[in-house]
C-alpha positions as CSV (number, residue, x, y, z in Angstrom):
1,X,-127.5,131.9,-14.9
2,X,-128.9,128.3,-15.0
3,X,-127.9,125.6,-12.6
4,X,-126.4,122.2,-13.8
5,X,-126.0,119.0,-11.9
6,X,-122.5,118.2,-10.5
7,X,-121.6,114.6,-10.5
8,X,-120.5,112.7,-7.4
9,X,-117.5,111.4,-9.0
10,X,-115.7,111.9,-12.3
11,X,-113.6,109.5,-14.2
12,X,-111.1,111.3,-16.4
13,X,-109.8,109.2,-19.3
14,X,-106.7,110.3,-21.3
15,X,-107.1,109.8,-24.9
16,X,-104.0,111.5,-26.1
17,X,-102.1,109.9,-28.8
18,X,-100.1,107.3,-26.8
19,X,-103.0,106.5,-24.3
20,X,-105.4,106.2,-27.3
21,X,-103.1,103.8,-29.0
22,X,-102.9,101.6,-25.8
23,X,-106.6,101.4,-25.2
24,X,-107.5,105.0,-23.8
25,X,-110.0,105.6,-26.5
26,X,-111.8,102.3,-26.3
27,X,-111.8,102.6,-22.4
28,X,-113.6,106.0,-22.8
29,X,-116.3,104.7,-24.9
30,X,-116.8,101.5,-22.8
31,X,-116.8,103.5,-19.5
32,X,-119.2,106.0,-20.9
33,X,-121.6,103.4,-22.1
34,X,-121.4,101.4,-18.8
35,X,-122.0,104.5,-16.7
36,X,-125.0,105.4,-18.9
37,X,-126.6,102.1,-18.8
38,X,-125.9,101.1,-15.1
39,X,-127.9,102.9,-12.4
40,X,-126.1,103.2,-9.1
41,X,-126.4,105.1,-5.8
42,X,-124.1,107.8,-7.1
43,X,-123.7,109.7,-10.2
44,X,-120.5,109.4,-12.2
45,X,-119.5,111.2,-15.3
46,X,-116.9,110.1,-17.7
47,X,-114.8,112.9,-19.3
48,X,-112.2,112.3,-22.1
49,X,-109.0,114.5,-21.7
50,X,-106.3,115.2,-24.2
51,X,-103.2,114.4,-22.2
52,X,-102.0,114.0,-18.6
53,X,-98.3,114.2,-19.6
54,X,-97.7,110.7,-18.2
55,X,-97.2,109.0,-21.5
56,X,-94.5,106.4,-20.3
57,X,-97.5,105.0,-18.1
58,X,-99.9,104.9,-20.9
59,X,-102.9,104.5,-20.8
60,X,-103.8,106.6,-17.7
61,X,-107.1,107.5,-16.1
62,X,-108.0,109.0,-12.8
63,X,-111.1,109.3,-10.6
64,X,-112.0,112.5,-8.5
65,X,-112.5,113.5,-5.9
66,X,-110.7,110.4,-4.4
67,X,-107.6,111.2,-6.6
68,X,-107.1,107.6,-7.7
69,X,-104.8,107.3,-10.7
70,X,-104.7,103.9,-12.7
71,X,-101.8,103.4,-15.1
72,X,-101.3,100.6,-17.7
73,X,-104.8,99.4,-16.7
74,X,-107.1,96.9,-18.3
75,X,-110.7,97.6,-19.1
76,X,-111.7,94.9,-16.6
77,X,-109.9,96.7,-13.8
78,X,-111.7,100.1,-14.6
79,X,-115.1,98.3,-14.9
80,X,-114.5,96.7,-11.4
81,X,-113.5,100.0,-10.0
82,X,-116.8,101.6,-11.5
83,X,-118.9,98.8,-10.2
84,X,-117.5,99.3,-6.8
85,X,-118.1,103.0,-6.8
86,X,-121.7,102.7,-8.2
87,X,-122.7,100.3,-5.3
88,X,-121.3,102.3,-2.4
């Protein structure tokens, strides 16, 4: 079996129907591009998930392993959080 790299942190972005309509799909694209083009001290992977079952708080994303949940966020808030994580 081959080995694969495990990222230091993972940003899960909900792109289910309600979250996608409220910016989740755009955030996924933007965060993925930001992480790919910004080198930091840690490795962050952005993963699109279908639904967190928290539709009334859409859009929703979370960062693991810190278990940080963001609801009704703006792209600016997520970029600020990612920038902070990359410089730690």
